[in-house]
C-alpha positions as CSV (number, residue, x, y, z in Angstrom):
1,M,0.0,0.0,0.0
2,S,1.4,3.4,-0.9
3,E,2.0,6.2,1.6
4,I,-0.5,9.0,2.1
5,C,0.4,12.7,1.5
6,P,0.0,14.7,4.7
7,K,-1.1,17.8,2.9
8,C,-3.8,16.6,0.5
9,G,-4.6,13.2,1.9
10,L,-4.2,11.4,-1.4
11,P,-1.8,8.5,-2.1
12,Q,1.7,9.6,-3.1
13,D,1.4,8.3,-6.6
14,I,-1.5,10.7,-7.4
15,C,-0.6,13.5,-5.1
16,V,-1.3,17.0,-6.5
17,C,0.6,19.1,-4.0
18,E,3.7,19.6,-6.3
19,S,1.7,20.8,-9.3
20,I,-0.4,23.2,-7.2
21,A,2.9,24.6,-5.6
22,K,4.3,25.2,-9.1
23,E,1.2,27.1,-10.2
24,D,1.1,29.4,-7.1
25,Q,4.5,31.0,-7.4
26,Q,5.8,34.2,-9.0
27,I,9.2,33.4,-10.7
28,I,11.4,36.3,-11.7
29,I,14.2,35.8,-14.3
30,S,16.8,38.6,-14.3
31,R,20.2,39.2,-15.7
32,V,23.2,40.7,-14.0
33,K,26.5,41.9,-15.4
34,R,29.4,40.5,-13.4
35,K,33.2,41.1,-13.4
36,F,34.8,41.5,-16.8
37,G,31.4,42.1,-18.5
38,K,30.1,38.5,-18.1
39,I,26.3,38.1,-17.9
40,A,24.6,35.8,-15.4
41,T,21.0,34.8,-15.4
42,I,19.3,34.7,-12.0
43,I,16.1,32.7,-11.4
44,G,14.3,33.7,-8.2
45,G,11.0,33.1,-6.5
46,I,10.9,29.3,-6.7
47,K,9.7,28.6,-3.1
48,S,8.3,25.3,-2.1
49,K,9.1,22.4,0.1
50,N,8.2,19.9,-2.7
51,I,10.5,21.5,-5.3
52,N,14.2,20.8,-5.0
53,L,16.2,23.8,-6.3
54,K,19.3,21.8,-6.9
55,E,17.4,19.4,-9.1
56,V,15.8,22.3,-11.1
57,A,19.3,23.9,-11.4
58,K,20.9,20.6,-12.6
59,S,18.2,20.2,-15.2
60,L,18.6,23.8,-16.5
61,K,22.4,23.5,-16.6
62,G,22.1,20.3,-18.6
63,K,19.6,21.6,-21.1
64,L,21.4,24.9,-21.6
65,A,24.9,23.6,-21.5
66,C,26.2,26.1,-19.0
67,G,27.5,26.3,-15.5
68,G,25.6,27.5,-12.5
69,T,24.8,27.2,-8.8
70,V,22.1,27.6,-6.2
71,K,22.6,30.6,-3.9
72,E,20.3,32.2,-1.4
73,N,17.1,30.5,-2.6
74,S,17.8,31.4,-6.3
75,I,19.5,29.7,-9.2
76,E,22.4,31.5,-10.9
77,L,23.4,30.4,-14.4
78,Q,26.4,31.5,-16.4
79,G,25.4,33.4,-19.6
80,N,22.4,35.2,-21.0
81,H,19.7,32.5,-21.1
82,A,16.5,34.3,-20.0
83,E,14.2,33.2,-22.9
84,K,15.5,29.6,-22.9
85,V,15.1,29.4,-19.1
86,K,11.5,30.4,-19.4
87,E,10.8,27.7,-22.0
88,E,12.5,25.1,-19.9
89,L,10.6,26.0,-16.8
90,I,7.4,25.7,-18.7
91,K,8.5,22.2,-19.8
92,L,9.2,21.4,-16.2
93,G,5.6,22.2,-15.3
94,F,5.7,25.8,-14.1
95,N,2.9,28.1,-15.1
96,S,3.9,30.4,-18.0
97,D,1.8,33.3,-16.6
98,S,3.8,33.3,-13.4
99,I,7.2,33.6,-15.0
100,I,8.4,37.2,-15.5
101,I,11.6,38.2,-17.4
102,K,13.1,41.5,-16.2
103,E,14.6,43.3,-19.2
104,D,17.1,45.5,-17.4
105,V,20.6,44.2,-16.8
106,R,22.0,45.4,-13.5
107,Y,25.7,45.4,-12.4
108,K,26.6,43.3,-9.4
109,R,30.1,42.5,-8.1
């Protein structure tokens, strides 16, 4: 017999908590200029106990063929990948209406 989800009360194999958590968030994709003029893409706003940021980062790094890390509840990717990140997040099940791309590039050391 499968385990029961403590949140929704459904069996784990048909639990809907993760899909609901993906729909309720506001994800912000921004770009920052680093040392020596390098651009980094920052994905913030993914907050849920059911979503592992390291797994999302690993998937994005593999799909986009770039390096990156998880810092301070956000994902940092090397390079300018804003549009591609949005497409990949939609493929991972996030709501397209909740993903915002900030157009400005800010400088951060």
